[in-house]
N, C-alpha and C positions, 0 to 999 in steps of 0.2 A: 533336873533335866532341862534342856533348852526349849525355846518356844516351838521349834519344829517337832521335837519329840513329844511335847505336851499335846500338840495338835494331832499327831499320828495316834497317840494313845487314846485321845478323846474320840477319834473317828472309829477306832476298833471297839470301844465301849458302845458307841452309837450303833455300829453294825450289829453287835450282839443283841441290843435291845430291839432292833428292827426284826431280827430273826425270831426273837421271842414273841413279837407281836403276831407274826404269821402263825405261831403255834397257839395263839389265843391268850398269851400272858401279857401282863403290863409291868414294865420295869422302869418307870420314870422316863417316859418318852418326851416329856416336856423339857427335861434336861438334855436330851439327845439333840433337839433342834438347836439349843443354845451352843452345844459343843461343836456341832458340825458347821454352823453358820455364824460363828462368833466374830468373823472378820479376822484381822491380823494385828500382830504387835510389831513385827519387823518384816523386812523383805524376805527373810528366811521362811516365813509362813506362806509365801506366794509361789514358790517353785518355778522360777523363771520370770515371774512378774514382779511388781513392786507394791509395797504397802502404802496406800495414800488415804488421806482423810476426805471423805465425800461430803456433800452438802448437809447431810444430817448430822455431821460432826463425828460419826463413827468411822474408824479406819477400816478399809476393806482392800482386797487385792485388785489391782489393775493388771489385767492379763495380756500376754502377747496375742497377736492377731489370731493365731491358730487354736487358742485355748480359752476355756471359760470355766466357771465353777468357783466355789468359795476359796479354793487353793490353786486355781489355774491348772487343774489336772485333767479336765475333760476336753478331748479333741472336738473341735467344732466341725460338724458334718452336715452337708446338705441332705435333704431327703433323697434316698436312692431312687434311681430310675428303674421301673419295672423291667424295662428292656436293657439291662446292663449285665456286666460280668460275663462269666462263662457257664452256660447251661446247655447240656447236650441231651437230645431225646433219649430217654431210657438209659442214661449213663450218668454215673456220679463223677464229679471232679472235686478237687480240693486245693485250697491255697492258691497262690498266684503271684509270683514275682514278675514285675512289669518294668520294661525300659523302652524308651522312645528312640527310634532311628532318626537322628537329626537331619539326615539327608532327604529321606522320603516322607517323614512325618508319620510313619506307621508305628503303632505301639505293638510290642512283642510281649506276650505273656507266656510264662512257663509254669505249668500247673501239673498236679497229679491227676491221672485218670485211672479208674478202676475197671479192669477188663472183665469180660464175662457177664456184664450186666450187674455186677456186684456193687455194694455200697461201702461206706466208710469202715465198717467192722471187718472188712476183708483187706484192709490196707497192707498188712504185713506180707501178703502173698500175691495180691492182684494189682498193686500199684505200679504204674509206669509214668514217665514224664513226657508230656506233650507240649508242643508249641502252638499257640493260637495268636491271631492278629486282629487288629481293629484300627479304624481311622480315628477313634476317640479313646481317651484314656480309660473311661469307665465302660467301654464296650457298646453294643454286644460284641463278643469275640467269636471269631470263626476258626475252627480247628484247622491246623495246617499240616502237622506231621508229628510222628513219634520221635522223640530225641533219644531217650534211653528206655528200653523195654523193662519188664519186671526182672528183679525187684528194684525199683528206684522211686524216690518219694521226696516230697517237701522241697521243691526247687526254689531258689532265690537268685536274683540277678542284680548286679551292680556294675556301674562304670567305675573302674578303679584307676584309669589312666588314659592318655591319648590313644585312641583306637585299641583300648584294652578293656574287655569286659570279663567279669568272673561269674560263672554259673555254679552255685553251690547246691548240694543235694545229699541225700543219704541212700545207700544201696547202689551197687555198681551196674546193675542191669544185665547180669549174665544169664538170667532165665533159669536159675537152678531151683527156684521155689516152685512148688506144685500149686498152681492156681486153684482157688476155690471155684466150685461149680454149683449149679442149682439156684442161681440168683435170677432175679427178674426186675425189670424197670429201674435198674440202678440201686437195688436194695437187696441186702443179705437177710433173708428171712430166718429167724430163729425164735426161741421162746420169748425173747424180750422185744425184738424189733421185727416188724413185718409190714410190707406194703399193703395198705388198705384205705386208699383215699376216698372213702364213702361218707355220707352225711353222719356227723357225730350225734350220739344220742344224749350226751351229757349236757347239762345246762351251762351256757356261756357265763363266765364270771370275769370280773376284773382282777388281774393279778395284783396282789398286795404290794409287790416290788416294782410296779410300773409307775413311772413319774406321772403326777396328776395332769400334766399337760398333754399326755397321750390318752387319757381315759375317755375323753369325749370323742376320740377318733376311732375307737374300736375296742373290742373286748377279746378275752382269751378263753381257751377251753380248759375245763378242769382236767382233761386228759394230759395237759401240758405240765402238770405238777407231779413229776416222778418222785417216788419215795426214795429215801436214803439208800435202801437196799438196791433199788433199780440203778441209782447213780453209781454205786459201788460195782455192780455187775457190769454196767457200761464201761466203767474205768478199767476193769479187768480185761474185758474183751478188746478194748481199744489199745491198751498199752502192754498187754502180755506179748512178748516178743521172744524169738529164738535167735541167739547170736549166730548159731550155725558155724560152719567151718570155712565158708567162702566170704567174699565181699558182698554177697547178696543178703545183707542184713541191715537193720536200722542203726546199728552201732558203727557202721563203716561210713565215714563222711568223705565225699569227693568234691573236688573243685576242678572245673574245666575252664579254659581260657579261650577267648575268641576276639576277633577284630571289631565286631559290632554286635548289637543286640540280637541279630538274626543268626549269629554264628558265622562260619562253621566252628564247632567246638572241639578242642583238643584236651583230652583228659590229662590232668597233671598228677593226681593222687595215685599212689601205687595200689594195685588190686590185691593187696595182701594185708594181713593183720587188720588194723583199724583204719587204714587210709590216712587222712589228715588227722594229726594228733597235736595236742598242746603240750609243750615241754616246760622246763624250768621250775618244776615243783621241787624247790630246794629250800634249805634254811632249817632253823630249829623247830619252827611250827609245822606240823604235818599238813600236807595238802588236803583239801576237802574232797578231791575227786581223783579218779584215774586219768591217764593221758587221753583215753578215747572220748571223743565228744560227738555231738549230734545236732541236727537242725541249725546250721549256721546262718548268719547274715553278715554283710560286710559294709564298711564305709571307707572311702579313700582318705588318706592322710597326706598325700603329696609324694612325689618321686616314686609312684607305683606302690608305696607301702599302704597297708590297710589295717584297720582294727576289725576283728572278727568277734561277734557275739556267738555264744554257744550254750547249749544245755547238756547236762549229763547228770548221772545219779550221784547222790550224796548219802553215803551210808551213815555217817556220824553227825549229820546236822542236828542242831537242837530242836528245830521245828521241821516236820515232814521228813524224818530220816527214811532213806530208802527210795525217795522220790527224786525226780529231776529238779535241778536248780540251775541258775543262769550265771555265766561268767564271761569274761572278755579276754582276748589275746591279741598280741601285736605281731604282724608279719611284715617283713621288709618287701615282700611281694606275695602274689597268690601262691608262689611255690614254697613259701615258708622259709625256715621253720617258724612256728607260731609260739611266741613266748607269752606265758600266762601273765596277765595284768591283775588277776584276782586269785592268786594261788591258795590263799588261806581262808577266804571267806566269800561266799556267793553274793551277788548283787542284792537279791531279795531274801529276806529272812523267812521265807516259806516256799513251798513247792511252786515251781514255775518252769516253763519251757517255751519253745518257739520264739526266741528273742528277736527283736528288730531294732537295730541301732541306727540312729540318724541324727543329723544336725539341722537345726532350724535357723536359716539365715534371715528370716522375717522378724525375729525377735530383736527389737531395738530398745527394750525396756530393761531386762535383767541380763545377768551374765550366764545363767544356767541354760545354755542353748543346746546341749547334748541331751538326747532322749533315748530311753530304752523302753520299748513296749514288750510285754510277754503275755502268754496265755496262762491262766491259773484255773484251778478247779473251783467252779462257782458254788459247789455244795459246801465248801469249807472243811470237808472231812480230811483231805490230805494236809491242809494247813492247820490242823488242830483247832479250828475255829477262829484263828487269828485273821483270816482273810476269806471272804465269801463272794468273790466277783469273778467274772470270766476273763478279766484282764488286769494287768498291773503296769505301773508306770514309775520310772525312776529318772532323775535329772542330775546333770553334773556340769561343771564349767570346763571340764577336760575329760577326754575318754579314760584317762588314767585314774580318774576319781578325785576326791571321794564322791560316791553316788548316794543320792538321797531318795528314799522311797516316798512317792507322793501319796497322801492319804486317800485320794479318790482314784477310781479306775478311769482309764482314758475313754472307754466305750463299754456298752453293756450288750446284753443279748436282744434288746429291743431294736427293731429296724423301723425307721420312719420312711415312708414311700412317697413318691411324687403324686401318684394317681390312685393310691390304694390305702386303706386304713393300716395303721401300724401292726406289725406282726412280731412274734417272739421266736427266737431260735432255741433249740435244745442245747446247742453248743456253737461257739464262734471262736475259732482258733487261728493259728498261724498268721498273726498280723504282719503286714508289710506296708510301709509308707512309700508311695510312688512319687517320683519327682519329674519335673519338666524344667530343664535348664537350671537345675540346682534348687528349685523352689518346690515344696511339697504341694501336691495337687489332689491326691486321692489316698484312700486306705483300702487294702484288699484283705480278705479273710477267707478261710475255709468255713463254710456255713452248713449246718445240718438242722432243718426245721423239726425233725422228729414227728411227734404227734400234733405239733402246732400247725395252725393255718399258715398258708403262704399265698402270694398273689396268683400262683399257677395251680395250686391245689388248695382251694379254700376250705375244704373239710379236713385237711391235715392227714395224719396217719400215713406218712410216706416212709416209714421205717428208717433205715440209715442212709437213705438217699441224701446226697450232699451236692453242693455247687460252689463255685467260686464267686464270692460277693465282692463287688467293687463300688465304692461310694466316694463321691467328691468331697473334699474339705470345703469349709465355708469360712474363710478368714474374715475377721471383723476389721473395720476401719478404726484406727487409733485416733 
């Protein structure tokens, strides 16, 4: 196998040994450090960076401004401001596609809000899409209006041409879902999750998977260590969906067009069948997915054409069969049709969803300037133990590929704050990279602290209350 494959394989072995350490086992962790931080042999080991010889005489990766780490895979982020993102009193929000109005300087966020005081576990019935605005990219954002009522979810926005913006989402917002009731404080109370932000009785401990640089700045609660059974239950509750007979379902993908980031929006996708679909599953090799896709993101290619990243189920994938995987499609415009660029093999060789495709114009070192972020199951259960991080990262020189999976995740569940000790999230999903005049400036995610402490609820136990997290990038000087 080539150098890149050797590095990726070594990283997976290292990850397995680290998981064993958490369980109290020892499986040669001294070798793990060597495998994960052994430098580079060629530029291929640096995923957008270049392999150079440093003063010590050992080759290592020199990374583009936006990335760091042994393989240039980690997105450089500034400590988040406590007063940032979109947080509403007693209400849960999720995700957040953001675009700037170049005329007014106002930033427009499109996010999910869960009605009825419910939380993330009620997303399939209580989610609607709202617009919020801010004078700064990381907020705080102020709620402006409801764009699409229930059921609609996971919006994303991109400038795809002169005075042309695309708003992507799932669920058409026709109100046919029966909203869940009985919620409180933005939390859906059930046997697993319930709002109870009172002083914890368990002894604070340091998470074994927290980077040593964070340990002196705070500790974490033993209640933030869910069992595998809890994770599986959470996964069932979060992702169990009903296709239904209308477009009010998570398998219907819509695209609306507008002249600016504030709209007005005109829906383009039909309100029947699956909405926006991916075509061109032809050839002798069977396609890995059905035409219906979900959770899109876009990037302009010129002449109003776009590349669309999508996720959808893969029944016969070798790893994580039955779970979502990520692919790419080309559209001559937001009106489609969308021709599959990955008809026979998904980007990541394990379960993944919520893809964010983007191009890095600040990289003057390497040629791999196309990036794809995705959410993955941090427990590693869906990935059959091959990947145990909350995010995944792939790079390419061209959106048509080939795409290479970076051995390291672009971000973790740990959040560094400007005026507060670091905290831990139960889950961090729906990544979206935010741009200002073509340059990446921030990362947004859907964030759920769960039982973990947060700056606003220091004792944790906030059930499935969630918020939209926005964090500025921290580019290095070359």
